[in-house]
Structure formats: structure tokens, C-alpha cells
N, C-alpha and C positions, 0 to 999 in steps of 0.2 A: 774556840775562837781563833780566827786567823789574824795574825799580826802582820803589819806592813812596815818595811824598812826601805828607805831610799839612801843608797850609798853614792855620794857625789865626789868627784875629783874637782879641785879648784880650777879656775880658768887659767889661760896661758899667763905665765909669769916671766918677768925679766930675769936675766942671769945676774949673779952677784953673790956677795958674801956680806954679812953672815946670812946663812940660808933662811933663818926664821924671819928676816926682815925683807925678803924679796917681795916685790909688789906686782900686781896684775899689770899687764900691758893694756893698751887700748883695745887690742883684739880680745884679751882675757876678760875685760869688762863687758865687751859685746857678747862674748860667749856666755858669760854668767847671766847677762840680761836676757838672752834668748832662752836659756834654760829656766830662768825665773818665770818668764812668761808661760812656759810649758807647765811649771809647777802651779801657776795660778789657775790652770784649767783642770787640775786634778782634784779629787774629793779628799781633802786632807783636814777634815774637821778635827780640831783639838791637837793638831800635829805639834811636835816638839822639834826644834832645830838646834843642832849642836855643831860647833865648828872647832877645828884645830886652832890653837892659839897663834899659829904662824900667820903673818900678815896677809899673804895671798889667799888663804882659806877664809880668814875673817872678811876680807873684801868681797869674796864670792858669796859668802853667807849673807852679807848686807843686801845683795840683790834678791836672794831667795826670801829673806825675812820680809822685805818690802812687798813681795808678791803674795806672801801668805798672811801678811798682817800680824806677824809675831816677832818676838825678839830671838836672836841667836844667843846661845849660851856657850862659852868656851869650855872645851873638854880637853884637858891636858893629855889624855891617853890615846889621842888619834893623830899624832904627828907621824911623819913619814916612816920612821923605823920602829914604831910601837908594835906590840904583839897582837896579832889577830885574836889569839886566845884570851887575852885580857879584855879586849873589846867584847868578845862573846860573853864573857862572865858579866861584864857591865850591862850588856843588853838583857841578860836574864833578870837582872834586878829592875830593869826599866819596863818590863812587859805588863803594862796596865791596859793594853788594848788600843792606845793612841798611836797613830803613825809617828815614826821617827825619821828625821832627815839628818844624815851625817855629812858634813863637808870636810874632806880630808885630802890626802895625798897618795900618790904612788910611792912605794909599792903597797902601802897598807890597804888602800881601797880594793886592789886586785886580790891580795892575799886573803882579806876578810871575806870577800865575795866567794872565793874559792873554798874557803873553810866552811862557810855556811851552806853552800850549795852542794859541793862535792865531798865535803868531809876532810879535805886536806888543804893546807895553806902553802904547799910548796909550789903549786902551779896556779897562779891566779889569773884572773881576767885582765886583759890589757885595756886600760881606760884612757881614751883620748882626753884632752883637757876639757873640763866642764861636763863630762859624760856622767850619766846617772844609771845605776842598776836598781831596778825596783824588785824587791824580794818579798815573798810572803812565807809565813811559817806558823805553826802552832806553838813552837818553842825555838828560841835562838840558840841552837846547838849545832855542832858540826854535822853536816850532811842532811840537815832537816829542812832546809829552806828550798824554795822553788824560785828560779829566776823568771819573773813575769815579763819584763821588758828591759831593754838596754837602749838608752837614748843618748845621742850626742848632739851638739849644736848643729852639725852638718846634716842631721836627719830631719831637722825642722825646716819647713819652708818659710 
């Protein structure tokens, strides 16, 4: 059975401190809304949505949740500096066949995608704000996934 994972970076955020309280800018909300509209056109029956507890990721996830008609669940292990390996371990426990959407941050989104697709997390994909990597795999282990699509707000008309 092929599993599907969507790894998304939050929309553009304003600068400031503390980092976990930074909010989306107006552009960030527009980016998240554009990608949420894209999500609404995907076949994501039974999808589960997880967000970093940081404010900008939660705000992005609200847009996606509305488009998918589901609630976002905060996941404390997907903050900017968390371990891609720990997320892979968590994904193994979540492999029930339903699509998973993760809303997180750089560098984690890039490193996680690199680990799942290329088997190494030292060189990750560069994610513009609100970009989404769509992956599929039979198991969420290093080097076992295939990158199906990489979409960013500027790719959508």
C-alpha cells in the first residue's frame, strides 16, 4: 500500500522574538490561503493534519484545515530545529494508510524531505514559504520515499 505525505512550510511570517510567537504577515495568510485552495482540489479522504505548535504554523494550518474540513492537531516534534529522524520514527507509527499533512518550518521541512527521499538529512530541499512537497512511499524510512510534486504559491495561477 502506498502512503501519502504532504510536507508544508508555513506562510511568510513577520520578524520578531520570541520565535514561537511570530505571526503570519498578510502575504503569509494569502500564501496559506492559496495553498489551502490547492489542497481542497486533492483527493485527501481521511487525511490527518498536524501542525507545529509555533503560532505561524498553527495559523497556516487553520487555512488548510478549513479547506480539508478537518481539525489540525499540534505536534510538538515538528518545530524548526527538531530531528528529521524523530519525525520519521513518528511517521512509522502513523502509517495506517491515511494521508498525512505536516505544517512545519525550515530547516526541518527540507531536512525531513531530504531524509525520506534521498536517505540523508544533511542536504534538504529549499522550501519557499507555504510550499508543499508531496511524497509517497510504502514505508516512511530514509531513502524510501518518492517526491511526486513540489508546489509553492507562486506555481498556482
